[in-house]
N, C-alpha and C positions, 0 to 999 in steps of 0.2 A: 294237559294232554286231552282231556275230555272236551275242552273248548274247541280245540283244533278238529277233533273228530266231528263235533257238531257243525263246525264251519264247513268242513268238507262235504258233509251230508247236505247242507243247505245249497251249496254251490253245485252239487251234483245234479240237482233238479234243473238248474239253469243250463248246465252243459248238455245234459241229455235232451232237453227240449231243442237246443241248437243243432244237435246231431240229427234229430228227427226232421228238423226243418230242412236240412241240406241233404239228408239221406233217409227218406221215409221207410217205414216198415215194409211197404209194398210199393214197388216201382210201376210206373205206367209208361206208355209211349211218349206222352208229353214231357215227362221228366228226362227221358233219354234224348229226345229231340232237342231239348233245351241245352243239353251238354254237348252233344255230338253233331247237332244240326239235323235237318229233316232227313228221315230215313229214305233210302232209295227203293227199298223193297218192303219187307215186313219183319218185325221182330217177333220171336216167340216169347212173349212177356212172361208167361207162366214158367217156362224153363229158366229164364233169367232170375226170376224170384226164387225158384227152388234151388238153383245152383250157386247163387251169389247172395241175394238179399237175406234169405232165411238163415244161412250160416253166419252172416255178419251179425244179425240181431240175436241169434242164439247165444253168441259169445258176449255181445254187449249187454244183454239183459241179465247176465249172470252177476253183474256187479263190477268191481274194480274201484280203485280209490279216486280216479279222475284227477290225480294230483298234478299232472303236467299242465292241463288247462287251468287249474286253480293257480298254479305258479304264474302262468301267463297273465291272468287277471290281477294278481297281487302286484306284479312288477309294473304293469301298465298303470295301476292305481297309484303306486308309490312314485311314479314319474309324473303324475298329473295328467296322464293320457285320457283320451275320450273313450272310456270303456264301452260305451254304447256303440260307438262307431266301429270299433275293432272286435266286438264280441263274437262275430261270426268265425273269426280265425281260431277260436279255442277248439274248434272241431279238428283242425289239422293234426296236432300231435296225438290226440286221443284215438282217432281212426287209424293212424299209422301204427301207433303202439299196439293196438289190438291185432293189426295185421301181422306185426312181428311175432306176437304170441302164437298166432295160428300156425305160422311157418316154423317157428322155433320148435313147437311141439312135434311137428313132423320130423325135423332134423334131429331132435333129441330123443325121439321115440317115446315121448311122454304120454302116459295113459290118462292123466287127469289135469283139468284146468278149472280152477275156481269151484272145486267140489263136484264136478261132473266130468264125464268122458270128454277128452280133447276132441276138437272139431273133426280131425281126420278119422277118429274112431266112429263118429256118427255118420259123416257124409262121404268119407273116402279121402285118400291122400290126394288124388288129383283135384278134387273140389277144394280142399283146404289150401293147397298151393296156389291155385288160380285165384281164389277169393282173397287170400292174403296179399297177393300181388295187386289185385284190384284196390285193396285198401291202402296201398302205397300211393296210388295215382289219383284216386277220386278226390282227394283234398285239393288238387290243382284247380278243380272247378270253382272252389271258393275264391281263389285268387282271380279267376276269370270273371266271376260274377261281380266282384268288387273293384274292377279295374277303373271304373269311372269315379270312384270315391277317393282315389289317391293319385298323387303325381307320379309320373313315369319313373323318376329316380327311386322313389320309395318302393314301387312295385318291382323294379329290377332287383333292388336289394333283397326284397322278400323272396324272389325266385332264387337268387344266389344262395341265401341261407338254406332254403329248402333243398336245393340240389346238392350242395356240398355236404350237408349233414346226412342226406340219404346215402351218399357214397361212403361216408364215415361209418354209417350203420352197418353196411354190408361188410366192410373191412373188419370191423370188430367181431361180427358174427363169424366170419371166416376164421379168424384166430381162435375163437372159442371152440368151433367145430374141430379144427385140426388138433388142438390140445387135448380135447376129451376123447379123441380117437387114439390117444397115446402116441402120437407121431413125434412128439418132442419131449426130451428129457431135460429137466432143469429149468422150467419156466421161472423167471425171476419176479419179485414183487413189483418192480417197476413195469415190467412187461404186462403183468396182470392188470395193474392200474391203468395202463394205456389201453388195453383191450376194453376194460369197463368204460373208459372215457369215450371210446368209439361206440360201443354197443349200448350201454345204458345211459351214459352221460349225454349222448347225442340228442335225444328227443327232449330232454330237459333244457339243454342248451338251445335247441331250435325254438322251443316255446318262448323263452325269454328274449332271445335275439329278435324274433318276430315282434314280440311285445314292445321292445325298445324301438325298433325300426318304425313300426306303425304308429308309435306314440310320439315320434319326432325327437327321440333321444339322441345323444351325442355318440360318436364312435367310441369314446372312452367308456361310456356307460354300457354300450353294447358289448364291448370286449370284456370288461370286468364283471358285469352281471352275468354274461354268458359263461365265464369261467366259474362263477359261484354256482350257477345252475348245474354245470357239468360236475362239479364236486358233489353237489347234492345227489345227482344221478349215480355217481360211483359209490357214494356212501349208502344210498338206497340199495344198490346191488349187494354190497357187503352185508347189509342187514338182512336182506333176503336169504343170502347164503347161511347166515347165522341161524335164522329161523328155520331153514330147511334142516339144519343139523340139530336144533334144540327146541324149536317151538311146536308144541303139540297141536295147538289150534291151527297153526299155519300148515302143518303137515297133513291135517285132515283135508285141506282144500287142494294142496298141491300134490301130495303123495309123500309117504314116509321115505326120507333119505333120498329123494329123487336125484340130487346132485351127485350122490355116490353111485347110483345106478347109471347115470349118464357119464360117469368118469371125469367129472369136471375138475379142473385145476383152480379151485377157489383160493382165496387168500389164506384160508385156514389150512388147506392142503399144502400150499406152497410153504407156509410157515412150519408145518409139521415135518415135511420132507427135509427141510433145512436143519431142524433141531433134533429129529428122531435118531435113535440108534439104528444100526444097519438092519437088524431084525424087523423092527417096526416099520422102517422105511420100505423095505422090500415087501412086507405084507400089505401095506397100504397101497402101493403101486399095483400089486397083484390083484387086490379086490377091485380097485378102480378099473383095471383092464378087463375084468370079467363082465362088467355092466350088469351085475347081479340084481335080482329083485328079491333075493332071499333075505328076510328080515334079520336073521342071525348074523349073516355076513355084513349087512349094512350097519348093524349095531356095533360089530367089531371094529369097523372102520371109524365110526363116530367116536367110539371109546378111545381110539388112538389119537384122534384130533384133540379130545378133551385131556388126555394124558399129558400133552405138551402145551396145554393152556392156550391153544390156538384160537379158541372162541373169544376169550378175553382180549387177546392180542388184536384180532380183527376188529372188535368193537372199538378199541382205542384208536386204531387207524381211521375208522369211519368218523369218529368224533373230531379228531384232529383235522381231517379234511374240511369238514364243514366250518369248524371254528376258524381255521386259517383263511378260508375263502370269505367268510363274513367280515373279517378285519379289512379286506380289500375293498368291499363295497359299502361298508358302513359310513365312511366319510362322504361318499358321493350321492347318498340319498338323504333328502330332507326329512326331518322328524315328522312322522305321521302315523296314523293308526295302521295303515297298510304296511309300513316299515316294521312295526312291532309284530304284526301278524306274519310277515315274511320270515322273521327270525324264529318265531315260535313254530312256524310251519316246518322250517328246515330241521329244527331240533326234533320235532315229532317224527319225521321220516326215519331218523336213525335210532330213536328210542322205542318205536312201536313194537308191539308183539303180535301184530296181525299182518 
């Protein structure tokens, strides 16, 4: 596990340098003109930097694992792709991911993100929503900048992957929002896994499908490796939920029992509601419905989850998802150092404690 943490840290510097190359800490008129064409009138550059660039980098500079771009690079390398040629594209999933965090925190009323107040708590809800949306679209500029380096068929495929997965992302978020509002009783495990496939699995899937397409991979590779990445994304979400319920270090950064406060129907909650007696089931639903920040009530809810062994159950589901998905792609990847790292990397994401 230490080797993977070290590997992530090494790659993080490469990824962050690429992000700054395509989205600098401070924007100027030349940057905007290069993307949008020559301005007709005049931009208020200072206000653009205050309302967009500063919030973006405030969040990016807080850290994050950058695991989706690392996954992109590992898959490209495992396929024998030209990692130098396609390196710019690592920016796409990472910027989008941070945009989703910014908007999620508004929608979930989250107070903390990576150990600091959420973006909307610092800059305001309006700025956070607009900046998050900006982060969904600015990666398109990377596709435009690289249009002369790839054939039209490859570029069209890249656009298709981007657009379809962005639709999937919003669909998954919609489900998650509706459920934690308490609008639905009896969310099933399969429905939860599908929501995670859309919400968290999407950006992992987008990363590797872009890597396969831009590396000249086959349709079979794109489909199977895409499903593997999606499974990693779902397992990653389950592990996040587990850490939110039991990981002290994780809770310091995200907030104690945030998923309980948000009323989320995590896999642990779904499992508990299925197994619990009527008294515990009723009480857990009641606490989730209050969106409480009271530590005593949050602890009561977490104790109910532990009572029915739901944390261990969720961990087992996460492990099985990754194990089964690896069996599908193991035969279609040639033996290489990148392939070994890819397997170790997937295992790390579901065994981590941060």
